[in-house]
mmCIF file as gemmi writes it, N, C-alpha and C atoms, coordinates in Angstrom:
data_model
loop_
_atom_site.group_PDB
_atom_site.id
_atom_site.type_symbol
_atom_site.label_atom_id
_atom_site.label_alt_id
_atom_site.label_comp_id
_atom_site.label_asym_id
_atom_site.label_entity_id
_atom_site.label_seq_id
_atom_site.pdbx_PDB_ins_code
_atom_site.Cartn_x
_atom_site.Cartn_y
_atom_site.Cartn_z
_atom_site.occupancy
_atom_site.B_iso_or_equiv
_atom_site.pdbx_formal_charge
_atom_site.auth_seq_id
_atom_site.auth_asym_id
_atom_site.pdbx_PDB_model_num
ATOM 1 N N . MET Axp A 1 ? 94.741 100.905 89.418 1 0 ? 1 A 1
ATOM 2 C CA . MET Axp A 1 ? 94.062 101.228 90.285 1 0 ? 1 A 1
ATOM 3 C C . MET Axp A 1 ? 93.379 102.696 90.307 1 0 ? 1 A 1
ATOM 4 N N . THR Axp A 2 ? 92.17 102.887 90.724 1 0 ? 2 A 1
ATOM 5 C CA . THR Axp A 2 ? 91.357 104.176 90.369 1 0 ? 2 A 1
ATOM 6 C C . THR Axp A 2 ? 91.608 104.559 91.542 1 0 ? 2 A 1
ATOM 7 N N . SER Axp A 3 ? 92.16 106.017 91.731 1 0 ? 3 A 1
ATOM 8 C CA . SER Axp A 3 ? 92.194 106.911 93.07 1 0 ? 3 A 1
ATOM 9 C C . SER Axp A 3 ? 91.323 107.931 93.257 1 0 ? 3 A 1
ATOM 10 N N . THR Axp A 4 ? 90.893 108.218 94.492 1 0 ? 4 A 1
ATOM 11 C CA . THR Axp A 4 ? 89.974 108.83 94.727 1 0 ? 4 A 1
ATOM 12 C C . THR Axp A 4 ? 90.712 110.12 95.07 1 0 ? 4 A 1
ATOM 13 N N . PHE Axp A 5 ? 89.749 111.524 95.246 1 0 ? 5 A 1
ATOM 14 C CA . PHE Axp A 5 ? 90.399 112.457 96.025 1 0 ? 5 A 1
ATOM 15 C C . PHE Axp A 5 ? 91.146 112.216 97.399 1 0 ? 5 A 1
ATOM 16 N N . PHE Axp A 6 ? 90.376 111.375 98.095 1 0 ? 6 A 1
ATOM 17 C CA . PHE Axp A 6 ? 90.766 111.132 99.454 1 0 ? 6 A 1
ATOM 18 C C . PHE Axp A 6 ? 92.084 110.376 99.288 1 0 ? 6 A 1
ATOM 19 N N . ASP Axp A 7 ? 92.343 109.288 98.481 1 0 ? 7 A 1
ATOM 20 C CA . ASP Axp A 7 ? 93.606 108.515 97.99 1 0 ? 7 A 1
ATOM 21 C C . ASP Axp A 7 ? 94.855 109.771 97.873 1 0 ? 7 A 1
ATOM 22 N N . ARG Axp A 8 ? 94.314 110.573 96.801 1 0 ? 8 A 1
ATOM 23 C CA . ARG Axp A 8 ? 95.428 111.646 96.431 1 0 ? 8 A 1
ATOM 24 C C . ARG Axp A 8 ? 96.044 112.245 97.596 1 0 ? 8 A 1
ATOM 25 N N . ALA Axp A 9 ? 94.999 113.001 98.383 1 0 ? 9 A 1
ATOM 26 C CA . ALA Axp A 9 ? 95.306 113.717 99.516 1 0 ? 9 A 1
ATOM 27 C C . ALA Axp A 9 ? 96.112 112.853 100.764 1 0 ? 9 A 1
ATOM 28 N N . GLN Axp A 10 ? 95.703 111.77 100.811 1 0 ? 10 A 1
ATOM 29 C CA . GLN Axp A 10 ? 96.194 110.774 101.836 1 0 ? 10 A 1
ATOM 30 C C . GLN Axp A 10 ? 97.845 110.861 101.495 1 0 ? 10 A 1
ATOM 31 N N . LEU Axp A 11 ? 97.958 110.297 100.089 1 0 ? 11 A 1
ATOM 32 C CA . LEU Axp A 11 ? 99.146 110.232 99.484 1 0 ? 11 A 1
ATOM 33 C C . LEU Axp A 11 ? 100.175 111.302 99.57 1 0 ? 11 A 1
ATOM 34 N N . ALA Axp A 12 ? 99.628 112.36 99.339 1 0 ? 12 A 1
ATOM 35 C CA . ALA Axp A 12 ? 100.367 113.622 99.107 1 0 ? 12 A 1
ATOM 36 C C . ALA Axp A 12 ? 100.798 114.045 100.694 1 0 ? 12 A 1
ATOM 37 N N . GLU Axp A 13 ? 100.071 113.63 101.711 1 0 ? 13 A 1
ATOM 38 C CA . GLU Axp A 13 ? 100.735 113.834 102.985 1 0 ? 13 A 1
ATOM 39 C C . GLU Axp A 13 ? 101.629 112.741 103.356 1 0 ? 13 A 1
ATOM 40 N N . VAL Axp A 14 ? 101.358 111.692 102.977 1 0 ? 14 A 1
ATOM 41 C CA . VAL Axp A 14 ? 102.6 110.478 103.297 1 0 ? 14 A 1
ATOM 42 C C . VAL Axp A 14 ? 103.853 110.943 102.757 1 0 ? 14 A 1
ATOM 43 N N . ILE Axp A 15 ? 103.929 111.454 101.296 1 0 ? 15 A 1
ATOM 44 C CA . ILE Axp A 15 ? 104.923 111.759 100.546 1 0 ? 15 A 1
ATOM 45 C C . ILE Axp A 15 ? 105.579 112.855 101.437 1 0 ? 15 A 1
ATOM 46 N N . ARG Axp A 16 ? 104.724 113.891 102.018 1 0 ? 16 A 1
ATOM 47 C CA . ARG Axp A 16 ? 105.437 115.035 102.542 1 0 ? 16 A 1
ATOM 48 C C . ARG Axp A 16 ? 106.08 114.529 103.793 1 0 ? 16 A 1
ATOM 49 N N . THR Axp A 17 ? 105.287 113.483 104.579 1 0 ? 17 A 1
ATOM 50 C CA . THR Axp A 17 ? 106.043 112.956 105.48 1 0 ? 17 A 1
ATOM 51 C C . THR Axp A 17 ? 107.416 112.255 105.528 1 0 ? 17 A 1
ATOM 52 N N . CYS Axp A 18 ? 107.262 111.536 104.347 1 0 ? 18 A 1
ATOM 53 C CA . CYS Axp A 18 ? 108.508 110.929 104 1 0 ? 18 A 1
ATOM 54 C C . CYS Axp A 18 ? 109.857 111.839 103.775 1 0 ? 18 A 1
ATOM 55 N N . ARG Axp A 19 ? 109.479 113.073 102.982 1 0 ? 19 A 1
ATOM 56 C CA . ARG Axp A 19 ? 110.573 113.885 102.505 1 0 ? 19 A 1
ATOM 57 C C . ARG Axp A 19 ? 111.057 114.469 103.983 1 0 ? 19 A 1
ATOM 58 N N . GLN Axp A 20 ? 110.36 114.482 104.87 1 0 ? 20 A 1
ATOM 59 C CA . GLN Axp A 20 ? 110.734 115.243 106.142 1 0 ? 20 A 1
ATOM 60 C C . GLN Axp A 20 ? 111.418 114.159 107.1 1 0 ? 20 A 1
ATOM 61 N N . SER Axp A 21 ? 111.464 113 106.769 1 0 ? 21 A 1
ATOM 62 C CA . SER Axp A 21 ? 111.892 112.085 107.657 1 0 ? 21 A 1
ATOM 63 C C . SER Axp A 21 ? 113.146 111.296 107.057 1 0 ? 21 A 1
ATOM 64 N N . ALA Axp A 22 ? 114.149 111.093 107.925 1 0 ? 22 A 1
ATOM 65 C CA . ALA Axp A 22 ? 115.659 110.647 107.818 1 0 ? 22 A 1
ATOM 66 C C . ALA Axp A 22 ? 115.369 109.116 107.542 1 0 ? 22 A 1
ATOM 67 N N . SER Axp A 23 ? 114.502 108.421 107.594 1 0 ? 23 A 1
ATOM 68 C CA . SER Axp A 23 ? 114.58 106.909 107.202 1 0 ? 23 A 1
ATOM 69 C C . SER Axp A 23 ? 113.009 106.284 106.907 1 0 ? 23 A 1
ATOM 70 N N . LEU Axp A 24 ? 113.086 105.52 106.318 1 0 ? 24 A 1
ATOM 71 C CA . LEU Axp A 24 ? 111.769 104.785 106.13 1 0 ? 24 A 1
ATOM 72 C C . LEU Axp A 24 ? 110.83 104.498 107.588 1 0 ? 24 A 1
ATOM 73 N N . SER Axp A 25 ? 111.857 103.791 108.393 1 0 ? 25 A 1
ATOM 74 C CA . SER Axp A 25 ? 111.078 103.644 109.537 1 0 ? 25 A 1
ATOM 75 C C . SER Axp A 25 ? 110.714 104.779 110.535 1 0 ? 25 A 1
ATOM 76 N N . GLU Axp A 26 ? 111.213 105.935 110.416 1 0 ? 26 A 1
ATOM 77 C CA . GLU Axp A 26 ? 110.883 107.046 110.839 1 0 ? 26 A 1
ATOM 78 C C . GLU Axp A 26 ? 109.607 107.467 110.414 1 0 ? 26 A 1
ATOM 79 N N . ALA Axp A 27 ? 109.644 107.369 108.998 1 0 ? 27 A 1
ATOM 80 C CA . ALA Axp A 27 ? 108.485 108.145 108.255 1 0 ? 27 A 1
ATOM 81 C C . ALA Axp A 27 ? 107.191 107.222 108.64 1 0 ? 27 A 1
ATOM 82 N N . GLY Axp A 28 ? 107.421 106.019 108.691 1 0 ? 28 A 1
ATOM 83 C CA . GLY Axp A 28 ? 106.297 104.769 109.039 1 0 ? 28 A 1
ATOM 84 C C . GLY Axp A 28 ? 105.791 105.21 110.281 1 0 ? 28 A 1
ATOM 85 N N . ARG Axp A 29 ? 106.787 105.592 111.346 1 0 ? 29 A 1
ATOM 86 C CA . ARG Axp A 29 ? 106.014 105.819 112.883 1 0 ? 29 A 1
ATOM 87 C C . ARG Axp A 29 ? 105.192 107.268 112.646 1 0 ? 29 A 1
ATOM 88 N N . ASN Axp A 30 ? 105.298 107.843 111.899 1 0 ? 30 A 1
ATOM 89 C CA . ASN Axp A 30 ? 104.626 109.272 112.015 1 0 ? 30 A 1
ATOM 90 C C . ASN Axp A 30 ? 102.947 109.012 111.559 1 0 ? 30 A 1
ATOM 91 N N . PRO Axp A 31 ? 102.639 108.698 110.68 1 0 ? 31 A 1
ATOM 92 C CA . PRO Axp A 31 ? 101.312 108.526 109.931 1 0 ? 31 A 1
ATOM 93 C C . PRO Axp A 31 ? 100.703 107.673 110.845 1 0 ? 31 A 1
ATOM 94 N N . SER Axp A 32 ? 101.208 106.52 111.378 1 0 ? 32 A 1
ATOM 95 C CA . SER Axp A 32 ? 100.446 105.587 111.962 1 0 ? 32 A 1
ATOM 96 C C . SER Axp A 32 ? 100.689 105.426 113.654 1 0 ? 32 A 1
ATOM 97 N N . ALA Axp A 33 ? 101.002 106.784 114.011 1 0 ? 33 A 1
ATOM 98 C CA . ALA Axp A 33 ? 101.621 106.615 115.342 1 0 ? 33 A 1
ATOM 99 C C . ALA Axp A 33 ? 100.266 106.407 116.472 1 0 ? 33 A 1
ATOM 100 N N . GLN Axp A 34 ? 99.286 106.733 116.055 1 0 ? 34 A 1
ATOM 101 C CA . GLN Axp A 34 ? 97.869 106.514 117.034 1 0 ? 34 A 1
ATOM 102 C C . GLN Axp A 34 ? 97.757 105.271 116.82 1 0 ? 34 A 1
ATOM 103 N N . SER Axp A 35 ? 97.564 104.661 115.961 1 0 ? 35 A 1
ATOM 104 C CA . SER Axp A 35 ? 97.193 103.159 115.707 1 0 ? 35 A 1
ATOM 105 C C . SER Axp A 35 ? 98.175 102.225 115.847 1 0 ? 35 A 1
ATOM 106 N N . ARG Axp A 36 ? 99.441 102.469 116.005 1 0 ? 36 A 1
ATOM 107 C CA . ARG Axp A 36 ? 100.371 101.393 116.09 1 0 ? 36 A 1
ATOM 108 C C . ARG Axp A 36 ? 100.489 100.614 117.475 1 0 ? 36 A 1
ATOM 109 N N . ASN Axp A 37 ? 99.968 101.366 118.506 1 0 ? 37 A 1
ATOM 110 C CA . ASN Axp A 37 ? 99.82 100.51 119.853 1 0 ? 37 A 1
ATOM 111 C C . ASN Axp A 37 ? 98.626 99.27 119.907 1 0 ? 37 A 1
ATOM 112 N N . ARG Axp A 38 ? 97.66 99.565 119.059 1 0 ? 38 A 1
ATOM 113 C CA . ARG Axp A 38 ? 96.728 98.742 118.815 1 0 ? 38 A 1
ATOM 114 C C . ARG Axp A 38 ? 97.141 97.242 117.957 1 0 ? 38 A 1
ATOM 115 N N . ARG Axp A 39 ? 98.098 97.364 117.308 1 0 ? 39 A 1
ATOM 116 C CA . ARG Axp A 39 ? 98.561 96.355 116.375 1 0 ? 39 A 1
ATOM 117 C C . ARG Axp A 39 ? 99.477 95.346 116.871 1 0 ? 39 A 1
ATOM 118 N N . LYS Axp A 40 ? 99.341 94.088 116.402 1 0 ? 40 A 1
ATOM 119 C CA . LYS Axp A 40 ? 100.065 93.09 116.844 1 0 ? 40 A 1
ATOM 120 C C . LYS Axp A 40 ? 101.513 93.448 116.269 1 0 ? 40 A 1
ATOM 121 N N . SER Axp A 41 ? 101.727 93.756 115.064 1 0 ? 41 A 1
ATOM 122 C CA . SER Axp A 41 ? 103.045 93.871 114.702 1 0 ? 41 A 1
ATOM 123 C C . SER Axp A 41 ? 103.197 95.303 114.243 1 0 ? 41 A 1
ATOM 124 N N . THR Axp A 42 ? 104.311 95.87 114.529 1 0 ? 42 A 1
ATOM 125 C CA . THR Axp A 42 ? 104.356 97.369 114.677 1 0 ? 42 A 1
ATOM 126 C C . THR Axp A 42 ? 105.664 97.676 113.567 1 0 ? 42 A 1
ATOM 127 N N . ASN Axp A 43 ? 105.875 96.731 112.303 1 0 ? 43 A 1
ATOM 128 C CA . ASN Axp A 43 ? 106.594 96.925 111.339 1 0 ? 43 A 1
ATOM 129 C C . ASN Axp A 43 ? 106.23 98.306 110.518 1 0 ? 43 A 1
ATOM 130 N N . ASP Axp A 44 ? 106.326 99.401 110.887 1 0 ? 44 A 1
ATOM 131 C CA . ASP Axp A 44 ? 105.903 100.481 109.952 1 0 ? 44 A 1
ATOM 132 C C . ASP Axp A 44 ? 106.585 100.673 108.933 1 0 ? 44 A 1
ATOM 133 N N . ALA Axp A 45 ? 107.642 100.228 108.787 1 0 ? 45 A 1
ATOM 134 C CA . ALA Axp A 45 ? 108.686 100.527 107.844 1 0 ? 45 A 1
ATOM 135 C C . ALA Axp A 45 ? 107.934 99.749 106.481 1 0 ? 45 A 1
ATOM 136 N N . ASP Axp A 46 ? 107.587 98.46 106.584 1 0 ? 46 A 1
ATOM 137 C CA . ASP Axp A 46 ? 107.179 97.498 105.749 1 0 ? 46 A 1
ATOM 138 C C . ASP Axp A 46 ? 105.833 97.878 105.538 1 0 ? 46 A 1
ATOM 139 N N . ARG Axp A 47 ? 104.919 98.497 106.319 1 0 ? 47 A 1
ATOM 140 C CA . ARG Axp A 47 ? 103.657 98.939 106.198 1 0 ? 47 A 1
ATOM 141 C C . ARG Axp A 47 ? 103.874 100.286 105.084 1 0 ? 47 A 1
ATOM 142 N N . LEU Axp A 48 ? 104.662 101.323 105.516 1 0 ? 48 A 1
ATOM 143 C CA . LEU Axp A 48 ? 104.657 102.218 104.468 1 0 ? 48 A 1
ATOM 144 C C . LEU Axp A 48 ? 105.091 101.925 103.234 1 0 ? 48 A 1
ATOM 145 N N . ARG Axp A 49 ? 106.303 100.785 103.093 1 0 ? 49 A 1
ATOM 146 C CA . ARG Axp A 49 ? 106.843 100.347 101.978 1 0 ? 49 A 1
ATOM 147 C C . ARG Axp A 49 ? 105.563 99.773 100.99 1 0 ? 49 A 1
ATOM 148 N N . LYS Axp A 50 ? 104.73 98.984 101.589 1 0 ? 50 A 1
ATOM 149 C CA . LYS Axp A 50 ? 103.682 98.429 100.862 1 0 ? 50 A 1
ATOM 150 C C . LYS Axp A 50 ? 102.649 99.523 100.289 1 0 ? 50 A 1
ATOM 151 N N . TYR Axp A 51 ? 102.451 100.446 101.305 1 0 ? 51 A 1
ATOM 152 C CA . TYR Axp A 51 ? 101.348 101.587 100.752 1 0 ? 51 A 1
ATOM 153 C C . TYR Axp A 51 ? 101.971 102.388 99.66 1 0 ? 51 A 1
ATOM 154 N N . LEU Axp A 52 ? 103.403 102.761 99.745 1 0 ? 52 A 1
ATOM 155 C CA . LEU Axp A 52 ? 103.931 103.326 98.559 1 0 ? 52 A 1
ATOM 156 C C . LEU Axp A 52 ? 103.634 102.804 97.489 1 0 ? 52 A 1
ATOM 157 N N . ALA Axp A 53 ? 103.971 101.297 97.449 1 0 ? 53 A 1
ATOM 158 C CA . ALA Axp A 53 ? 104.093 100.246 96.44 1 0 ? 53 A 1
ATOM 159 C C . ALA Axp A 53 ? 102.673 100.312 95.647 1 0 ? 53 A 1
ATOM 160 N N . LYS Axp A 54 ? 101.595 100.569 96.202 1 0 ? 54 A 1
ATOM 161 C CA . LYS Axp A 54 ? 100.237 100.57 95.77 1 0 ? 54 A 1
ATOM 162 C C . LYS Axp A 54 ? 100.051 101.574 94.746 1 0 ? 54 A 1
ATOM 163 N N . PHE Axp A 55 ? 100.91 102.617 94.828 1 0 ? 55 A 1
ATOM 164 C CA . PHE Axp A 55 ? 100.777 103.893 93.826 1 0 ? 55 A 1
ATOM 165 C C . PHE Axp A 55 ? 102.154 103.684 92.809 1 0 ? 55 A 1
ATOM 166 N N . GLY Axp A 56 ? 102.782 102.799 93.025 1 0 ? 56 A 1
ATOM 167 C CA . GLY Axp A 56 ? 103.986 102.679 92.234 1 0 ? 56 A 1
ATOM 168 C C . GLY Axp A 56 ? 105.274 103.434 92.508 1 0 ? 56 A 1
ATOM 169 N N . ILE Axp A 57 ? 105.267 103.746 93.897 1 0 ? 57 A 1
ATOM 170 C CA . ILE Axp A 57 ? 106.402 104.544 94.465 1 0 ? 57 A 1
ATOM 171 C C . ILE Axp A 57 ? 107.139 103.858 95.1 1 0 ? 57 A 1
ATOM 172 N N . ASP Axp A 58 ? 108.684 104.164 95.526 1 0 ? 58 A 1
ATOM 173 C CA . ASP Axp A 58 ? 109.085 103.542 96.336 1 0 ? 58 A 1
ATOM 174 C C . ASP Axp A 58 ? 109.949 104.57 96.921 1 0 ? 58 A 1
ATOM 175 N N . TRP Axp A 59 ? 110.572 104.095 98.298 1 0 ? 59 A 1
ATOM 176 C CA . TRP Axp A 59 ? 111.343 105.402 99.203 1 0 ? 59 A 1
ATOM 177 C C . TRP Axp A 59 ? 112.212 106.056 98.337 1 0 ? 59 A 1
ATOM 178 N N . ASP Axp A 60 ? 113.305 105.464 97.558 1 0 ? 60 A 1
ATOM 179 C CA . ASP Axp A 60 ? 113.878 106.107 96.956 1 0 ? 60 A 1
ATOM 180 C C . ASP Axp A 60 ? 113.59 107.306 95.992 1 0 ? 60 A 1
ATOM 181 N N . GLN Axp A 61 ? 112.542 106.944 95.576 1 0 ? 61 A 1
ATOM 182 C CA . GLN Axp A 61 ? 111.727 107.992 94.464 1 0 ? 61 A 1
ATOM 183 C C . GLN Axp A 61 ? 111.382 109.181 95.417 1 0 ? 61 A 1
ATOM 184 N N . VAL Axp A 62 ? 110.75 109.017 96.243 1 0 ? 62 A 1
ATOM 185 C CA . VAL Axp A 62 ? 110.299 109.913 97.143 1 0 ? 62 A 1
ATOM 186 C C . VAL Axp A 62 ? 111.469 110.776 97.835 1 0 ? 62 A 1
ATOM 187 N N . ASN Axp A 63 ? 112.604 110.115 97.95 1 0 ? 63 A 1
ATOM 188 C CA . ASN Axp A 63 ? 113.508 111.006 98.671 1 0 ? 63 A 1
ATOM 189 C C . ASN Axp A 63 ? 114.506 111.614 97.547 1 0 ? 63 A 1
ATOM 190 N N . SER Axp A 64 ? 114.521 111.099 96.424 1 0 ? 64 A 1
ATOM 191 C CA . SER Axp A 64 ? 115.373 111.77 95.41 1 0 ? 64 A 1
ATOM 192 C C . SER Axp A 64 ? 114.841 113.135 94.822 1 0 ? 64 A 1
ATOM 193 N N . ALA Axp A 65 ? 113.513 113.239 94.867 1 0 ? 65 A 1
ATOM 194 C CA . ALA Axp A 65 ? 112.911 114.322 94.519 1 0 ? 65 A 1
ATOM 195 C C . ALA Axp A 65 ? 113.289 115.764 95.127 1 0 ? 65 A 1
């Protein structure tokens, strides 16, 4: 996957949010708080897990650093 400057900036912000959160669910609610009311499914933890996986990262890696 080729990442752009935007992708890297967004990923950095998501990782920062993850490190400040107590759980995957809490971290998932923060970046998508504005859009979650429009979604049929609000499984924020799963959405965040899939987003991190796109970059080969998982929750344990983010929180063990």
